[in-house]
C-alpha positions in Angstrom: 13.4 29.4 -2.2 10.4 29.2 -4.5 7.3 28.7 -2.3 5.1 28.0 -5.3 7.2 25.0 -6.3 7.4 23.9 -2.7 3.6 24.0 -2.4 3.1 22.2 -5.7 5.5 19.4 -4.5 3.8 19.2 -1.2 0.3 18.8 -2.7 1.6 16.2 -5.2 3.2 14.3 -2.3 0.0 14.3 -0.3 -2.0 13.2 -3.3 0.2 10.3 -4.0 0.3 9.4 -0.3 -3.5 9.3 -0.2 -3.6 7.3 -3.5 -1.1 4.8 -2.0 -3.1 4.4 1.2 -6.4 3.9 -0.7 -4.8 1.5 -3.1 -3.3 -0.5 -0.3 -6.7 -0.6 1.4 -8.4 -1.8 -1.8 -5.8 -4.5 -2.4 -6.1 -5.7 1.2 -9.9 -6.0 0.9 -9.6 -7.8 -2.4 -7.1 -10.3 -0.8 -9.6 -10.8 2.1 -12.4 -11.5 -0.3 -10.4 -13.9 -2.5 -8.9 -16.0 0.3 -11.3 -18.8 1.6 -9.9 -18.4 5.1 -9.5 -15.7 7.7 -6.3 -13.8 7.2 -6.5 -12.4 10.7 -6.8 -15.9 12.2 -3.9 -17.1 10.1 -1.6 -14.3 11.4 -2.7 -13.9 15.0 -3.8 -17.4 16.1 -2.0 -19.8 13.8 1.2 -17.6 13.5 1.4 -18.4 9.8 4.7 -16.9 8.7 4.1 -17.8 5.0 0.9 -15.7 5.0 2.8 -12.8 6.6 5.4 -13.0 3.9 2.8 -13.0 1.2 1.1 -9.9 2.7 4.4 -8.2 3.0 5.1 -8.8 -0.6 1.8 -7.3 -1.6 2.5 -4.3 0.5 5.9 -3.8 -1.1 4.5 -4.3 -4.5 1.9 -1.6 -4.0 4.6 0.7 -2.5 6.8 0.1 -5.5 4.0 1.0 -7.9 3.1 4.2 -6.1 6.8 5.1 -5.9 7.2 4.6 -9.6 4.1 6.8 -10.2 5.6 9.5 -8.0 9.0 9.3 -9.6 7.4 9.4 -13.1 5.5 12.7 -12.5 
């Protein structure tokens, strides 16, 4: 087994994981700033399923973008 290639792959995986987490955090902050209401209140107090579905779609969209970036490298 080539340890150099394994190390390179591990570093790339960690870098893309960090990028994905940072990108998700950024997108979540942008969504909170854009919406005129509290997302937390909508999910926890009002049990707004539509809001949960929209947030899930955003999470999946960011995950697909990061996965495409990882696969393309």
